[in-house]
N, C-alpha and C positions, 0 to 999 in steps of 0.2 A: 388448753383452758388457761382465761387469766385471771388472778384473785387480786384479791381486796390490796394485798402490798402491793402490787405490780401495778395497782392504777392508782395511789398514793404517792408511787415513786415516781409515775410518769406525771402526775400532776406536779411535784418538785421541781422536776426538771424542766416543764413549762414554764414556769413561776418564778422561779429562782435563779434559772441556768442557762437561758435563752432559748431552749429548745423551739426548733421551729420546722415545719417544710418550707424549704426554701421557695420553692416553686412546682405548682401545676403546670405541664408542660404538654399540649396538645399539639403533637406530630400530625402535619397534613399533608399527602399525596398530592402536587401541581400535577403530574404527568398528563392526568385527562384534560387538561385545561388548556391544551399545544394547541395553536391556530394560525395560520397565515397572517390573518389581520391583526393589526396590535391592539386595535379598541377593543374587538370581540375577545381577545384574551385576557384584556383586563376585567373585562366585566365576568368571566370565567374565574378566572382569581378570586376576584371580591367578592361573588357569587357564591362559592365555595367556601370561603374561611368565614365570609358573614351568617353562613348557615351552620355549619359543623360547629362553630364556635358562638354561636349566638347565647345559649348557654352556662357556658366555662365561668366566666365570672360569677356570675350568681350559686353555681354549684360547689365551687371552692367557698365560697361564702358563709354557705347553708352549714358545707361541713365541717367548719370553723368553728361558728357558733353553735354547732349541735354536739362535738366532741372534743370543743375547748383546746383545740389543737391548731395553735400560727400559722395562718395559710398566708407568706410575705406578696407571694408576687405569683400572676396567671398571667401565663406566655402561651405562644403558638412558635412552632418550627416548621417550615414549610421543605419540600423539595430544594435543592440548591437553583438558581433562579436560571444560571447558565443552563442547563439542563433542558429548558424548556423553551427558552428565547432562542434556539440556535437558527431557524427557519424566519423569524420576526423581527427580532432587535439587529436593525442595521446600525445605529451610529451608538453614540453615549449617549443621547436624548433619550433614545427609545426605553434603554436600560432604566434613564431616571424616571421616567413617567411610569416602568414595572414597580420601582421602590417607591411611588407617590401613590402607587393604588394600592401595596403593603400596607404602608403608612394610613391610607383612609382604612382599610377593614380594621387593622389592629385598635385604632378609635374608636369604631364604631362598634365592636364589642369590647372595649374597654379592656383591653388586656394591656400591660407596660410595654412588652418589648413584644417584637417578632422578629426571628431568626430564619435565616437561608438565603439573604441576599448574596450569593457567593458562589467559588467553583471549584473542582476539584480538578487540582493539574500537576499531579507532583510525577508525572514523566515529561509531558510536552502540554502547550496551550494552541488551542482552535485562534480561529482570528475570532470567534464569538466569546470566548471566554477572555482571551485579550483587552477584546472590547468593555466587557464586566467589570476587570478588575480596573481600567481604565475610566470606570464611570462611578467608581466608590468615590472618591473626594465631593464630587457632586452629589450623588445619592444621599449618603451621611449627611449632608451639610444642609440640606433642604429637606428632610423628615426628622421625625421626633423619634421613632420609637423604631425605626428600620434597626436590625444589627449584621453582620457583615463577618464572613468566614473566608479564605481562602487555606485550600490542603493545597503545600507546595512539596510535599516531601512525604516518602512513605519506605518502609525496611525492605520492599518490594520492588519500588520502583528507583530509588534515590533523590536527589534532591533536584528538583527543577531550578536552575540558579537563574535562566531568564526571568521565570516568575518573581523571583527573589530578589535580583535586583529591581524591576519593574514596583515591585510594593515598599521599595525604600524611598522612591517616589512619591509613590500613592498617600503614602504616611505623611509625609510632608507637606503635599498639596492640600490634604485633609484637616493637618493640623493648621497650616493658615486658613482655610477657608471659615475655621469654628474657633479663630481666635479670640475672638470676644466673649467667648464659654470656657476659657482656657485651654483651647483646643481640644473642648469633653469629644467632640465626633470621631478624634483615636480609640476614644475608651469603648466604641461599639467596632471595634475590628480588630480580629484575632486572625493570626498566620498560624497554620497547625502543620505538625508531620502526625501523621498514621491517625488523624481524625476519627472517631469512632461517630458512625451511622446513628448512634442512639444517645446522644450528650441532651440532658434539658437546662444542660445554663448558659446564659450568653454570656459572651456575645458568640460563642462558638455552636450553639444547637441549628442544627438543620436535620431534616427528616430525609433519611438516607433512602436509598436507591433497594435497599435489601429491603427494606420496611413495609408494610401493607399500604392500605388506603388510608388508616388514619391509628393513632394512637395515643395513648394516657401513659405517661412519663413522668416519674414525682422525682424531683430530687431535695432529699433532706440535709438537714445541718444540725450541728452541736460541738462547736469548741466550746464551750461554755460547758455542757455537761462533763465534756472530756477532762476539763482541767480540773473541777472539784473532784471527779473522780480518782485524778491522780493526787492530788493533795491528800486525798486521805489514806495512801499508801506510801509516805513522804519519807525515804530511809529506808523501802524495803528493796528485796534484788529486784534483777530483770526477771525473771521467770514472773513474778507478783505485778508488777509495773504493764507488760504486756499480756498478760491475761486480765487485768483490771482495764485496759484499754478495749483488747477484745469482747469483752463481757459488753463492756459498755456501747459501742458501736451496734452488738446485737438488738440491744435494750433502744439505740434509736432508730434501729432498721424498721423493727416491729411497728414503729408508729408510723411510718412511710409506708409501708405496707398497707396498713388498715385505712391511709388516706385513700391511695392509690387504689386499692378495690372499692372504695367506696364512690369515687369519683367516676369510676369504669362503669360501677352498674348503673347510676345514674345521670348520667352522659349515653349511655348505650353505645360505648366507643372502647375496643377491647382495650387492655392493659398491658403497657410495652413494660418497662423496668422501672427498676429504682434504681436512683445514684447518691449515694451514700458517700458525700462529698462534705468533708468541714473545712467549710467554706466561712469565713469569717467577716464581721462585720464593723465598722466605726464604734460597735458599741465596745463600754468598758465591760468584762467579762465574756467577750463573745472572738474571743483572738485566741491564734494561732502562735502568736509568740509569745502569749502568758501560759502558754501550755508547755514550752522550751522553758519556760520559766520552774513550773512545779517542778518539769524535771531535773532539773538541779544544777541551768544555764545562769547565770547572770543576765543575760542579753541573748535575744535573737541576732545569733551572727557570731558567736564566740565560738571558740574551739570546739566539738562535737555536737554540733548545730546540724551538719549533714546524718549523722549518725542519727541522732535522735529523731529527726525528720522520716528518715529511713523505717527506723521502730513504727514511728505513728502510722504510716501509709500504711505499712504491711498488715500491722493488728486491724485496723479498718475496716480493713479489706475482710481479713479472717475471719471478724465480727459478722459485718453486712453478709459475705454468703453463707455465713449457720442460718442468718433469719429469712433469707428469703430466696427462693429457685432462680429470681428474676432481677439479681444483685446486676446492673450494666452501667455504660455511660462512662465517666471516666473512676468517681469512686474512689477514694482517698483523703489528699489534704492538699489544699489549695493553698497558695504563698502571694496572696497580692499584697502588694505593700500600702497601696492607699487606702484600700477599708480594713485595716488591721492598725488599730493604733498603738499597738507592743510594737509590731514593724514599722510604723515610722518613727517611733523614738529611739528607734535599736538604729535606724540610719539617721538620725540627727546628733547621734551621740558617737558616729563612726565605726560601728560595731558592725554594721550590715551593707557591704556593697555590692556593686552588680556582679562582681565577681563571682563572690560568696553567696549570692544569689544565684547565679548561673552553675556552680555546682551542686545546692540543693536541687535544683531541676532535675538533674540524673537520678531522684529516689522519690519527686512528690508527683503528684496526680497532672501537673499542667507545664507551666515552664514560667518566664518572665513573665507575669501578669499584672497589669496596672501599675507599670514599673513609669515615672515621670524623668524626663530626661531633658536638659536645656534646648529650647526654641532654636539654636543658632546648630544643632547636630547635624552633621550633612547625610544625605539620603544615602550615598555610600556607606558610612557608619551604622545607620541603622539596617541596611541589609545585612550585614554584615554580621551585627545581634542575631538577627533571624537567622542566618545561612549557621552560624552557632548553634543555636536552639534545634535547629533541622538535624544537626548532624548528631548531638546526642540523642534525640529520638532514632535516627534512622540507625546507627548502630545497636543501642540499648532496647531496640526494639518494643516503645512505648511511644504514649503519645506526650509532644510537646509541644507549647505553642509561644506566643510572643506578642503580647498586647502592652505595646511601649508607646508613650505619649511624649512627643517632643513638644513642648509646651512653649507655644509662639512670645517671645519678648520675654523669658522668663531664664534665670540661670542658676549655677549651682547656689544652694543656700536658701531661694527660692520656694515659694510654695504655690500648688494648683490650688484649686476648690471646685470640686464637681458639684459635692450637695448629696444628700440622700444616700443611697448604699453605695457610691461609688466614694465617696467619704474626700480626704484630701490628700495628697500627697509632695512629699519633700523631692525637690527637684536635685537626682543624684549624678556624681560626675559620672562621665564616661571617659575611655582611653581615647582620647585625640588622635594617634598614629592613625595613616591613612590604610585603608585597608581596597582602596579605589581599585585599583589593577588585578586584582583580585575577584573583585565580584562581579565586574565588568567583563569579564570571559564569560564568553557566548557557551550554550549548551547546558548540559545534564552529567551531575555527580552522579556515577554509577552505583546500584547497591551493596553491601556488603556481601563478603563471599557468602556469609550464614545464611543471607536470604532465600539460597537458592535449596528449598527445604524436599522438593521432587526426587 
């Protein structure tokens, strides 16, 4: 039973602390849309998406109005496109046509993003998967709502360095193709190690092959709520701090569980998972960086930041698991630079560097997320950044990712502006020493010894 105190407390979290359901994401399998004829397959894809998602936005809006819980985004994730196009797409242009179809379907049902234009290539690439990856700079520059992800590494398979090297060039080309928008296209592409099958958060969302025909996944966020709770135990010991974060995460997850169950019932689509990830926005009071300050750090990036993030991430997961038997996805804490005003300020002060961010990704939910670097950064350096993050994920048996934006025409000290949820990002300094001879070696880095579990 939920008593009146819990109701009042939840209302306060929504009104004063920026608690929201960040996204209701409808996962759709496109495996039954495969066809040897490109036009027929496009028609099948468009029809299935627009039929299953016809009421997604309406139901989300109805739940938001009836329950008083803000639901910021309604999104769709589909089967990785490379898996359904092997016999159909013969060139880059064919894949661009598929991306346009996804974009048209997303616009028809009025969702803000559709994810899944990607490939799973942690061990090797087929010719088909290589074609898809090469199409990304064109596909994401001619569409508005399509997001792409490529999984290039895993603890079980190692790191596909051919794919890592290729993606450095892809990111550079995408940055150039969207240069009029501060290289915005790169914000819609993420490179993964150990990508989960049930992540509702963009740009990395896709409907994994282990999933059913369709499902509802919900992503809940609440860094402002966690910050306010921590403020109330200022000066207390670590046990009290941990318990506070855990209890707060429990309450936040309960809200997501309510929304997910209701959406599942109204859409008559199975409930998948709740992803409790503290994902910041540019709004004041909705920041991971502010949580660090409430914990006792002067600014994000100060000594102790990695430890504070480890504490936060672990307690968030513990609280979420107590509140729902269906916690999945990433669940923890995101540290995107451009979407968090306190993280931006830390970069501008010189307290937070790319190297410190890399260290922090060892203990957070994702990795180098929404990091803006100089447009002149070489493709090999971008590949080196990706390789470093993939190694962290592979060795530590966790998900890591890179969403890096080489902002065309801008350098350190300048700023990229993306607008909306993506915010703004200061251009960060990158180590300019070359790694080209390393990242251009052919082949795969083998998995670590602890990957052999059998």
